[in-house]
ZANUKE-19222 format. One record per atom (N, C-alpha, C): x, y, z; atom name. Coordinates in nm, 4 decimals, m for minus. Layout:
BEGIN
+----------+----------+----------+----+
:       px :       py :       pz : at :
+----------+----------+----------+----+
:        X :        Y :        Z : CA :
...
+----------+----------+----------+----+
//
This chain:
BEGIN
+----------+----------+----------+----+
:       px :       py :       pz : at :
+----------+----------+----------+----+
:  13.9687 :   7.4539 :   4.7630 :  N :
:  14.0637 :   7.5018 :   4.6638 : CA :
:  14.1800 :   7.5672 :   4.7371 :  C :
:  14.2970 :   7.5586 :   4.6808 :  N :
:  14.4160 :   7.6200 :   4.7404 : CA :
:  14.4086 :   7.7714 :   4.7285 :  C :
:  14.5125 :   7.8380 :   4.7805 :  N :
:  14.5161 :   7.9841 :   4.7742 : CA :
:  14.4932 :   8.0319 :   4.6310 :  C :
:  14.5801 :   7.9916 :   4.5403 :  N :
:  14.5624 :   8.0275 :   4.3994 : CA :
:  14.6095 :   7.9103 :   4.3145 :  C :
:  14.5249 :   7.8739 :   4.2195 :  N :
:  14.5640 :   7.7717 :   4.1244 : CA :
:  14.5407 :   7.8275 :   3.9851 :  C :
:  14.6018 :   7.7656 :   3.8885 :  N :
:  14.5805 :   7.8045 :   3.7502 : CA :
:  14.5144 :   7.6877 :   3.6790 :  C :
:  14.4081 :   7.7192 :   3.6096 :  N :
:  14.3322 :   7.6173 :   3.5383 : CA :
:  14.3356 :   7.6542 :   3.3907 :  C :
:  14.3628 :   7.5568 :   3.3078 :  N :
:  14.3643 :   7.5830 :   3.1638 : CA :
:  14.2259 :   7.5536 :   3.1079 :  C :
:  14.1686 :   7.6543 :   3.0406 :  N :
:  14.0395 :   7.6386 :   2.9760 : CA :
:  14.0588 :   7.5464 :   2.8559 :  C :
:  13.9961 :   7.4259 :   2.8575 :  N :
:  14.0183 :   7.3306 :   2.7482 : CA :
:  13.9638 :   7.3786 :   2.6139 :  C :
:  13.8698 :   7.4742 :   2.6171 :  N :
:  13.8138 :   7.5234 :   2.4908 : CA :
:  13.9028 :   7.6277 :   2.4247 :  C :
:  13.9671 :   7.7139 :   2.5069 :  N :
:  14.0435 :   7.8252 :   2.4501 : CA :
:  14.1930 :   7.8173 :   2.4768 :  C :
:  14.2324 :   7.7357 :   2.5742 :  N :
:  14.3722 :   7.7285 :   2.6122 : CA :
:  14.4151 :   7.8402 :   2.7065 :  C :
:  14.3232 :   7.9305 :   2.7376 :  N :
:  14.3559 :   8.0403 :   2.8299 : CA :
:  14.3791 :   7.9863 :   2.9702 :  C :
:  14.4637 :   8.0574 :   3.0422 :  N :
:  14.4869 :   8.0231 :   3.1822 : CA :
:  14.3912 :   8.1059 :   3.2675 :  C :
:  14.3162 :   8.0360 :   3.3501 :  N :
:  14.2171 :   8.0997 :   3.4360 : CA :
:  14.2653 :   8.0879 :   3.5801 :  C :
:  14.2593 :   8.1995 :   3.6508 :  N :
:  14.3002 :   8.1999 :   3.7914 : CA :
:  14.1885 :   8.1383 :   3.8754 :  C :
:  14.2260 :   8.0486 :   3.9644 :  N :
:  14.1309 :   7.9879 :   4.0557 : CA :
:  14.1753 :   8.0090 :   4.1983 :  C :
:  14.0876 :   8.0667 :   4.2801 :  N :
:  14.1209 :   8.0846 :   4.4214 : CA :
:  13.9908 :   8.0819 :   4.5018 :  C :
:  14.0041 :   8.0888 :   4.6324 :  N :
:  13.8865 :   8.0807 :   4.7194 : CA :
:  13.7871 :   8.1929 :   4.6922 :  C :
:  13.8359 :   8.3112 :   4.6604 :  N :
:  13.7479 :   8.4250 :   4.6319 : CA :
:  13.6641 :   8.3983 :   4.5076 :  C :
:  13.7274 :   8.3493 :   4.4031 :  N :
:  13.6535 :   8.3205 :   4.2791 : CA :
:  13.5573 :   8.2033 :   4.2977 :  C :
:  13.5980 :   8.1047 :   4.3786 :  N :
:  13.5090 :   7.9930 :   4.4077 : CA :
:  13.3871 :   8.0418 :   4.4851 :  C :
:  13.4063 :   8.1286 :   4.5824 :  N :
:  13.2943 :   8.1861 :   4.6576 : CA :
:  13.2019 :   8.2639 :   4.5649 :  C :
:  13.2621 :   8.3362 :   4.4721 :  N :
:  13.1834 :   8.4119 :   4.3747 : CA :
:  13.0999 :   8.3173 :   4.2892 :  C :
:  13.1603 :   8.2070 :   4.2428 :  N :
:  13.0881 :   8.1077 :   4.1633 : CA :
:  12.9698 :   8.0513 :   4.2420 :  C :
:  12.9938 :   8.0164 :   4.3666 :  N :
:  12.8869 :   7.9607 :   4.4502 : CA :
:  12.7738 :   8.0618 :   4.4656 :  C :
:  12.8089 :   8.1871 :   4.4853 :  N :
:  12.7088 :   8.2934 :   4.4973 : CA :
:  12.6266 :   8.3069 :   4.3691 :  C :
:  12.6936 :   8.3025 :   4.2552 :  N :
:  12.6240 :   8.3119 :   4.1256 : CA :
:  12.5320 :   8.1919 :   4.1037 :  C :
:  12.5774 :   8.0732 :   4.1416 :  N :
:  12.4944 :   7.9536 :   4.1275 : CA :
:  12.3680 :   7.9654 :   4.2133 :  C :
:  12.3822 :   8.0195 :   4.3328 :  N :
:  12.2649 :   8.0394 :   4.4194 : CA :
:  12.1696 :   8.1416 :   4.3594 :  C :
:  12.2266 :   8.2471 :   4.2980 :  N :
:  12.1436 :   8.3473 :   4.2317 : CA :
:  12.0607 :   8.2839 :   4.1207 :  C :
:  12.1242 :   8.1999 :   4.0424 :  N :
:  12.0546 :   8.1333 :   3.9322 : CA :
:  11.9423 :   8.0467 :   3.9869 :  C :
:  11.9700 :   7.9715 :   4.0917 :  N :
:  11.8679 :   7.8858 :   4.1520 : CA :
:  11.7526 :   7.9692 :   4.2050 :  C :
:  11.7822 :   8.0787 :   4.2721 :  N :
:  11.6767 :   8.1629 :   4.3271 : CA :
:  11.5966 :   8.2273 :   4.2145 :  C :
:  11.6638 :   8.2653 :   4.1062 :  N :
:  11.5920 :   8.3234 :   3.9930 : CA :
:  11.4936 :   8.2227 :   3.9355 :  C :
:  11.5335 :   8.0969 :   3.9327 :  N :
:  11.4453 :   7.9919 :   3.8824 : CA :
:  11.3174 :   7.9879 :   3.9659 :  C :
:  11.3337 :   7.9971 :   4.0983 :  N :
:  11.2185 :   7.9967 :   4.1890 : CA :
:  11.1332 :   8.1204 :   4.1658 :  C :
:  11.1976 :   8.2349 :   4.1561 :  N :
:  11.1241 :   8.3591 :   4.1351 : CA :
:  11.0445 :   8.3556 :   4.0048 :  C :
:  11.1060 :   8.3050 :   3.8992 :  N :
:  11.0361 :   8.2936 :   3.7710 : CA :
:  10.9184 :   8.1966 :   3.7837 :  C :
:  10.9399 :   8.0838 :   3.8510 :  N :
:  10.8320 :   7.9858 :   3.8685 : CA :
:  10.7139 :   8.0480 :   3.9418 :  C :
:  10.7414 :   8.1197 :   4.0485 :  N :
:  10.6334 :   8.1805 :   4.1271 : CA :
:  10.5642 :   8.2926 :   4.0494 :  C :
:  10.6400 :   8.3698 :   3.9738 :  N :
:  10.5802 :   8.4758 :   3.8925 : CA :
:  10.4896 :   8.4165 :   3.7837 :  C :
:  10.5368 :   8.3107 :   3.7176 :  N :
:  10.4548 :   8.2450 :   3.6155 : CA :
:  10.3255 :   8.1904 :   3.6750 :  C :
:  10.3352 :   8.1359 :   3.7950 :  N :
:  10.2163 :   8.0822 :   3.8618 : CA :
:  10.1128 :   8.1927 :   3.8837 :  C :
:  10.1582 :   8.3077 :   3.9302 :  N :
:  10.0653 :   8.4182 :   3.9533 : CA :
:  10.0044 :   8.4684 :   3.8223 :  C :
:  10.0865 :   8.4803 :   3.7186 :  N :
:  10.0358 :   8.5250 :   3.5882 : CA :
:   9.9299 :   8.4290 :   3.5377 :  C :
:   9.9563 :   8.2992 :   3.5527 :  N :
:   9.8608 :   8.1993 :   3.5045 : CA :
:   9.7333 :   8.1990 :   3.5886 :  C :
:   9.7490 :   8.1925 :   3.7218 :  N :
:   9.6320 :   8.1850 :   3.8093 : CA :
:   9.5418 :   8.3072 :   3.7962 :  C :
:   9.6021 :   8.4237 :   3.7834 :  N :
:   9.5238 :   8.5475 :   3.7743 : CA :
:   9.4892 :   8.5836 :   3.6288 :  C :
:   9.5352 :   8.4981 :   3.5360 :  N :
:   9.5127 :   8.5196 :   3.3925 : CA :
:   9.5550 :   8.6602 :   3.3469 :  C :
:   9.6682 :   8.7030 :   3.4008 :  N :
:   9.7194 :   8.8369 :   3.3703 : CA :
:   9.7645 :   8.8506 :   3.2257 :  C :
:   9.7917 :   8.7395 :   3.1595 :  N :
:   9.8319 :   8.7433 :   3.0188 : CA :
:   9.7228 :   8.8057 :   2.9324 :  C :
:   9.5979 :   8.7994 :   2.9789 :  N :
:   9.4871 :   8.8605 :   2.9051 : CA :
:   9.5044 :   9.0124 :   2.8956 :  C :
:   9.5688 :   9.0720 :   2.9949 :  N :
:   9.5917 :   9.2169 :   2.9948 : CA :
:   9.6839 :   9.2602 :   2.8813 :  C :
:   9.7653 :   9.1687 :   2.8330 :  N :
:   9.8546 :   9.1963 :   2.7199 : CA :
:   9.7910 :   9.1568 :   2.5865 :  C :
:   9.6674 :   9.1084 :   2.5918 :  N :
:   9.5968 :   9.0746 :   2.4692 : CA :
:   9.6181 :   8.9321 :   2.4207 :  C :
:   9.6794 :   8.8471 :   2.5034 :  N :
:   9.7013 :   8.7080 :   2.4646 : CA :
:   9.5887 :   8.6214 :   2.5173 :  C :
:   9.5515 :   8.5224 :   2.4386 :  N :
:   9.4399 :   8.4361 :   2.4755 : CA :
:   9.4803 :   8.3159 :   2.5591 :  C :
:   9.6108 :   8.2869 :   2.5644 :  N :
:   9.6561 :   8.1716 :   2.6419 : CA :
:   9.7911 :   8.2006 :   2.7057 :  C :
:   9.8187 :   8.1251 :   2.8097 :  N :
:   9.9486 :   8.1360 :   2.8766 : CA :
:  10.0602 :   8.0956 :   2.7805 :  C :
:  10.0342 :   7.9947 :   2.7004 :  N :
:  10.1332 :   7.9471 :   2.6035 : CA :
:  10.1707 :   8.0586 :   2.5065 :  C :
:  10.0703 :   8.1220 :   2.4498 :  N :
:  10.0931 :   8.2299 :   2.3537 : CA :
:  10.1696 :   8.3451 :   2.4198 :  C :
:  10.1295 :   8.3808 :   2.5398 :  N :
:  10.1943 :   8.4888 :   2.6149 : CA :
:  10.3415 :   8.4546 :   2.6438 :  C :
:  10.3655 :   8.3349 :   2.6932 :  N :
:  10.5010 :   8.2949 :   2.7314 : CA :
:  10.5952 :   8.2992 :   2.6112 :  C :
:  10.5459 :   8.2520 :   2.4976 :  N :
:  10.6301 :   8.2509 :   2.3781 : CA :
:  10.6551 :   8.3919 :   2.3259 :  C :
:  10.5500 :   8.4723 :   2.3172 :  N :
:  10.5620 :   8.6046 :   2.2564 : CA :
:  10.6292 :   8.7071 :   2.3480 :  C :
:  10.5901 :   8.7113 :   2.4735 :  N :
:  10.6402 :   8.8157 :   2.5638 : CA :
:  10.7651 :   8.7762 :   2.6404 :  C :
:  10.7756 :   8.6505 :   2.6741 :  N :
:  10.8858 :   8.6072 :   2.7590 : CA :
:  10.9933 :   8.5301 :   2.6837 :  C :
:  10.9625 :   8.4916 :   2.5604 :  N :
:  11.0586 :   8.4145 :   2.4830 : CA :
:  11.0813 :   8.2754 :   2.5404 :  C :
:  10.9822 :   8.2236 :   2.6107 :  N :
:  10.9937 :   8.0913 :   2.6741 : CA :
:  10.9061 :   7.9921 :   2.5999 :  C :
:  10.9565 :   7.8703 :   2.5831 :  N :
:  10.8716 :   7.7684 :   2.5236 : CA :
:  10.7801 :   7.7108 :   2.6315 :  C :
:  10.6721 :   7.6525 :   2.5908 :  N :
:  10.5714 :   7.6071 :   2.6854 : CA :
:  10.6248 :   7.4964 :   2.7758 :  C :
:  10.7138 :   7.4151 :   2.7259 :  N :
:  10.7695 :   7.3070 :   2.8098 : CA :
:  10.8455 :   7.3644 :   2.9299 :  C :
:  10.9232 :   7.4686 :   2.9055 :  N :
:  10.9968 :   7.5347 :   3.0125 : CA :
:  10.9007 :   7.5982 :   3.1125 :  C :
:  10.7965 :   7.6595 :   3.0629 :  N :
:  10.6938 :   7.7204 :   3.1485 : CA :
:  10.6255 :   7.6123 :   3.2317 :  C :
:  10.5892 :   7.5016 :   3.1691 :  N :
:  10.5203 :   7.3939 :   3.2406 : CA :
:  10.6061 :   7.3350 :   3.3517 :  C :
:  10.7351 :   7.3191 :   3.3279 :  N :
:  10.8249 :   7.2657 :   3.4326 : CA :
:  10.8280 :   7.3587 :   3.5536 :  C :
:  10.8384 :   7.4867 :   3.5264 :  N :
:  10.8407 :   7.5828 :   3.6368 : CA :
:  10.7065 :   7.5858 :   3.7100 :  C :
:  10.5995 :   7.5783 :   3.6353 :  N :
:  10.4669 :   7.5779 :   3.6986 : CA :
:  10.4452 :   7.4527 :   3.7823 :  C :
:  10.4966 :   7.3395 :   3.7358 :  N :
:  10.4862 :   7.2164 :   3.8148 : CA :
:  10.5529 :   7.2346 :   3.9508 :  C :
:  10.6686 :   7.2957 :   3.9510 :  N :
:  10.7385 :   7.3202 :   4.0772 : CA :
:  10.6604 :   7.4162 :   4.1664 :  C :
:  10.6144 :   7.5252 :   4.1078 :  N :
:  10.5417 :   7.6253 :   4.1858 : CA :
:  10.4108 :   7.5694 :   4.2402 :  C :
:  10.3503 :   7.4778 :   4.1666 :  N :
:  10.2249 :   7.4163 :   4.2129 : CA :
:  10.2497 :   7.3132 :   4.3223 :  C :
:  10.3614 :   7.2428 :   4.3147 :  N :
:  10.3876 :   7.1330 :   4.4082 : CA :
:  10.4422 :   7.1801 :   4.5421 :  C :
:  10.5214 :   7.2863 :   4.5421 :  N :
:  10.5914 :   7.3270 :   4.6629 : CA :
:  10.5586 :   7.4714 :   4.6986 :  C :
:  10.5651 :   7.5001 :   4.8273 :  N :
:  10.5489 :   7.6381 :   4.8722 : CA :
:  10.6755 :   7.7170 :   4.8384 :  C :
:  10.6639 :   7.8466 :   4.8449 :  N :
:  10.7803 :   7.9322 :   4.8205 : CA :
:  10.8905 :   7.9019 :   4.9213 :  C :
:  10.8525 :   7.8756 :   5.0464 :  N :
:  10.9492 :   7.8449 :   5.1521 : CA :
:  11.0331 :   7.7223 :   5.1142 :  C :
:  10.9660 :   7.6148 :   5.0735 :  N :
:  11.0372 :   7.4919 :   5.0384 : CA :
:  11.1206 :   7.5131 :   4.9129 :  C :
:  11.0646 :   7.5791 :   4.8144 :  N :
:  11.1407 :   7.6029 :   4.6911 : CA :
:  11.2684 :   7.6816 :   4.7188 :  C :
:  11.2585 :   7.7840 :   4.7985 :  N :
:  11.3778 :   7.8633 :   4.8295 : CA :
:  11.4817 :   7.7800 :   4.9025 :  C :
:  11.4366 :   7.6938 :   4.9930 :  N :
:  11.5306 :   7.6088 :   5.0668 : CA :
:  11.6004 :   7.5097 :   4.9748 :  C :
:  11.5241 :   7.4378 :   4.8942 :  N :
:  11.5853 :   7.3329 :   4.8126 : CA :
:  11.6665 :   7.3890 :   4.6968 :  C :
:  11.6229 :   7.4983 :   4.6402 :  N :
:  11.6999 :   7.5560 :   4.5300 : CA :
:  11.8298 :   7.6157 :   4.5830 :  C :
:  11.8280 :   7.6685 :   4.7052 :  N :
:  11.9496 :   7.7183 :   4.7674 : CA :
:  12.0490 :   7.6069 :   4.7944 :  C :
:  11.9989 :   7.4843 :   4.8048 :  N :
:  12.0847 :   7.3675 :   4.8266 : CA :
:  12.1217 :   7.2983 :   4.6962 :  C :
:  12.0938 :   7.3615 :   4.5849 :  N :
:  12.1309 :   7.3115 :   4.4520 : CA :
:  12.0706 :   7.1749 :   4.4200 :  C :
:  11.9448 :   7.1562 :   4.4563 :  N :
:  11.8762 :   7.0321 :   4.4214 : CA :
:  11.8374 :   7.0414 :   4.2745 :  C :
:  11.8744 :   6.9439 :   4.1934 :  N :
:  11.8412 :   6.9504 :   4.0505 : CA :
:  11.6901 :   6.9553 :   4.0271 :  C :
:  11.6509 :   7.0375 :   3.9324 :  N :
:  11.5086 :   7.0572 :   3.9026 : CA :
:  11.4410 :   6.9259 :   3.8647 :  C :
:  11.5085 :   6.8416 :   3.7858 :  N :
:  11.4461 :   6.7157 :   3.7440 : CA :
:  11.4162 :   6.6268 :   3.8648 :  C :
:  11.5016 :   6.6312 :   3.9665 :  N :
:  11.4767 :   6.5519 :   4.0885 : CA :
:  11.3592 :   6.6109 :   4.1659 :  C :
:  11.3521 :   6.7423 :   4.1707 :  N :
:  11.2391 :   6.8064 :   4.2394 : CA :
:  11.1067 :   6.7710 :   4.1729 :  C :
:  11.1075 :   6.7666 :   4.0405 :  N :
:  10.9850 :   6.7299 :   3.9691 : CA :
:  10.9435 :   6.5869 :   4.0025 :  C :
:  11.0399 :   6.4996 :   4.0207 :  N :
:  11.0097 :   6.3614 :   4.0606 : CA :
:  10.9537 :   6.3594 :   4.2029 :  C :
:  11.0176 :   6.4332 :   4.2927 :  N :
:  10.9728 :   6.4392 :   4.4318 : CA :
:  10.8321 :   6.4967 :   4.4414 :  C :
:  10.8000 :   6.5898 :   4.3537 :  N :
:  10.6683 :   6.6532 :   4.3552 : CA :
:  10.5553 :   6.5519 :   4.3383 :  C :
:  10.5874 :   6.4355 :   4.2829 :  N :
:  10.4839 :   6.3327 :   4.2625 : CA :
:  10.4568 :   6.2517 :   4.3891 :  C :
:  10.5363 :   6.2731 :   4.4939 :  N :
:  10.5186 :   6.2010 :   4.6207 : CA :
:  10.4586 :   6.2974 :   4.7227 :  C :
:  10.3269 :   6.2955 :   4.7362 :  N :
:  10.2587 :   6.3919 :   4.8236 : CA :
:  10.3028 :   6.3795 :   4.9685 :  C :
:  10.3366 :   6.2581 :   5.0114 :  N :
:  10.3810 :   6.2400 :   5.1498 : CA :
:  10.5132 :   6.3123 :   5.1739 :  C :
:  10.6070 :   6.2982 :   5.0819 :  N :
:  10.7355 :   6.3657 :   5.0963 : CA :
:  10.7189 :   6.5173 :   5.0843 :  C :
:  10.6330 :   6.5609 :   4.9947 :  N :
:  10.6064 :   6.7047 :   4.9814 : CA :
:  10.5531 :   6.7588 :   5.1146 :  C :
:  10.4591 :   6.6869 :   5.1754 :  N :
:  10.4066 :   6.7281 :   5.3064 : CA :
:  10.5171 :   6.7325 :   5.4106 :  C :
:  10.6040 :   6.6311 :   5.4106 :  N :
:  10.7154 :   6.6283 :   5.5065 : CA :
:  10.8065 :   6.7493 :   5.4878 :  C :
:  10.8323 :   6.7857 :   5.3635 :  N :
:  10.9157 :   6.9026 :   5.3368 : CA :
:  10.8470 :   7.0305 :   5.3827 :  C :
:  10.7176 :   7.0396 :   5.3566 :  N :
:  10.6408 :   7.1584 :   5.3954 : CA :
:  10.6343 :   7.1750 :   5.5470 :  C :
:  10.6232 :   7.0631 :   5.6180 :  N :
:  10.6060 :   7.0656 :   5.7641 : CA :
:  10.7389 :   7.0513 :   5.8390 :  C :
:  10.8498 :   7.0646 :   5.7681 :  N :
:  10.9838 :   7.0550 :   5.8274 : CA :
:  11.0119 :   6.9198 :   5.8920 :  C :
:  10.9467 :   6.8154 :   5.8423 :  N :
:  10.9774 :   6.6794 :   5.8889 : CA :
:  11.0848 :   6.6157 :   5.8020 :  C :
:  11.1223 :   6.6858 :   5.6955 :  N :
:  11.2294 :   6.6405 :   5.6065 : CA :
:  11.2919 :   6.7632 :   5.5413 :  C :
:  11.4176 :   6.7485 :   5.5080 :  N :
:  11.4895 :   6.8535 :   5.4354 : CA :
:  11.5776 :   6.7872 :   5.3310 :  C :
:  11.6052 :   6.8615 :   5.2266 :  N :
:  11.6960 :   6.8118 :   5.1238 : CA :
:  11.8238 :   6.8932 :   5.1322 :  C :
:  11.9338 :   6.8218 :   5.1483 :  N :
:  12.0661 :   6.8844 :   5.1543 : CA :
:  12.1507 :   6.8231 :   5.0443 :  C :
:  12.1684 :   6.8993 :   4.9365 :  N :
:  12.2478 :   6.8485 :   4.8247 : CA :
:  12.1858 :   6.7233 :   4.7668 :  C :
:  12.2531 :   6.6109 :   4.7842 :  N :
:  12.2024 :   6.4856 :   4.7264 : CA :
:  12.1439 :   6.3927 :   4.8327 :  C :
:  12.1042 :   6.4470 :   4.9493 :  N :
:  12.0498 :   6.3660 :   5.0589 : CA :
:  11.9162 :   6.4220 :   5.1057 :  C :
:  11.8252 :   6.3310 :   5.1395 :  N :
:  11.7009 :   6.3681 :   5.2066 : CA :
:  11.7199 :   6.3293 :   5.3519 :  C :
:  11.7064 :   6.4266 :   5.4410 :  N :
:  11.7267 :   6.4044 :   5.5843 : CA :
:  11.5926 :   6.4235 :   5.6535 :  C :
:  11.5507 :   6.3200 :   5.7248 :  N :
:  11.4221 :   6.3237 :   5.7946 : CA :
:  11.4422 :   6.3679 :   5.9390 :  C :
:  11.3361 :   6.4217 :   5.9993 :  N :
:  11.3456 :   6.4748 :   6.1359 : CA :
:  11.3775 :   6.3668 :   6.2391 :  C :
:  11.3512 :   6.2400 :   6.2065 :  N :
:  11.3843 :   6.1323 :   6.3010 : CA :
:  11.5323 :   6.0910 :   6.2924 :  C :
:  11.6087 :   6.1621 :   6.2089 :  N :
:  11.7513 :   6.1340 :   6.1970 : CA :
:  11.7887 :   6.0414 :   6.0825 :  C :
:  11.6904 :   5.9751 :   6.0220 :  N :
:  11.7216 :   5.8879 :   5.9089 : CA :
:  11.7458 :   5.9736 :   5.7850 :  C :
:  11.8159 :   5.9157 :   5.6917 :  N :
:  11.8406 :   5.9867 :   5.5667 : CA :
:  11.8569 :   5.8877 :   5.4530 :  C :
:  11.8405 :   5.9387 :   5.3332 :  N :
:  11.8543 :   5.8567 :   5.2128 : CA :
:  11.9087 :   5.9459 :   5.1021 :  C :
:  11.9739 :   5.8833 :   5.0064 :  N :
:  12.0230 :   5.9624 :   4.8927 : CA :
:  11.9025 :   6.0053 :   4.8084 :  C :
:  11.9181 :   6.1167 :   4.7428 :  N :
:  11.8125 :   6.1679 :   4.6557 : CA :
:  11.7804 :   6.0665 :   4.5464 :  C :
:  11.8835 :   5.9996 :   4.4950 :  N :
:  11.8621 :   5.8983 :   4.3915 : CA :
:  11.7773 :   5.7829 :   4.4450 :  C :
:  11.8040 :   5.7389 :   4.5684 :  N :
:  11.7247 :   5.6307 :   4.6285 : CA :
:  11.5789 :   5.6724 :   4.6458 :  C :
:  11.5583 :   5.7948 :   4.6908 :  N :
:  11.4218 :   5.8454 :   4.7107 : CA :
:  11.3475 :   5.8511 :   4.5783 :  C :
:  11.4138 :   5.9053 :   4.4754 :  N :
:  11.3512 :   5.9153 :   4.3430 : CA :
:  11.3205 :   5.7761 :   4.2884 :  C :
:  11.4133 :   5.6829 :   4.3044 :  N :
:  11.3898 :   5.5465 :   4.2552 : CA :
:  11.2730 :   5.4813 :   4.3286 :  C :
:  11.2600 :   5.5060 :   4.4591 :  N :
:  11.1473 :   5.4463 :   4.5325 : CA :
:  11.0144 :   5.5072 :   4.4872 :  C :
:  11.0148 :   5.6344 :   4.4522 :  N :
:  10.8931 :   5.6980 :   4.3985 : CA :
:  10.8562 :   5.6324 :   4.2656 :  C :
:  10.9549 :   5.6131 :   4.1794 :  N :
:  10.9302 :   5.5492 :   4.0491 : CA :
:  10.8801 :   5.4056 :   4.0670 :  C :
:  10.9425 :   5.3315 :   4.1589 :  N :
:  10.9020 :   5.1921 :   4.1834 : CA :
:  10.7578 :   5.1862 :   4.2338 :  C :
:  10.7242 :   5.2758 :   4.3258 :  N :
:  10.5871 :   5.2804 :   4.3779 : CA :
:  10.4870 :   5.3106 :   4.2661 :  C :
:  10.5244 :   5.4021 :   4.1770 :  N :
:  10.4364 :   5.4351 :   4.0644 : CA :
:  10.4221 :   5.3180 :   3.9687 :  C :
:  10.5324 :   5.2449 :   3.9456 :  N :
:  10.5242 :   5.1267 :   3.8587 : CA :
:  10.4305 :   5.0223 :   3.9187 :  C :
:  10.4398 :   5.0020 :   4.0491 :  N :
:  10.3527 :   4.9059 :   4.1184 : CA :
:  10.2067 :   4.9490 :   4.1063 :  C :
:  10.1818 :   5.0762 :   4.1203 :  N :
:  10.0442 :   5.1264 :   4.1128 : CA :
:   9.9855 :   5.1096 :   3.9727 :  C :
:  10.0693 :   5.1236 :   3.8705 :  N :
:  10.0179 :   5.1061 :   3.7341 : CA :
:   9.9896 :   4.9592 :   3.7022 :  C :
:  10.0576 :   4.8670 :   3.7736 :  N :
:  10.0328 :   4.7253 :   3.7524 : CA :
:   9.8992 :   4.6820 :   3.8108 :  C :
:   9.8551 :   4.7522 :   3.9144 :  N :
:   9.7311 :   4.7127 :   3.9847 : CA :
:   9.6072 :   4.7438 :   3.9060 :  C :
+----------+----------+----------+----+
//
């Protein structure tokens, strides 16, 4: 971004100042949101595994999540899937790189890739998977190959 630009908000018509400082602030906020997602996922995992919701008088994680956290069960399940599939180390790395959650959920179904991520034999940078041998592939290609492999397995 240039030193200072003016952007017109298409919803309100207001002029919004855009500069490197505000862009840096936006990037920082986006990282905060991603990290919060990881923190919530890991906290939900602990609550579920330790059945801490029982301490609040709820009989199920679903009931607890809806009543105490205002979260629907689908949102809770997505976060738990991530927390179950990846270590905190990997989650913090990939969420810091703004990897979309839906792509991570797809990757979670490939145990080999999950192992590679855990053992630092692969990393995800934005929309690329980079392997320790120097090869790389787009995240979309990796996800499509996971889907294709699953389709082949269901045919067998």
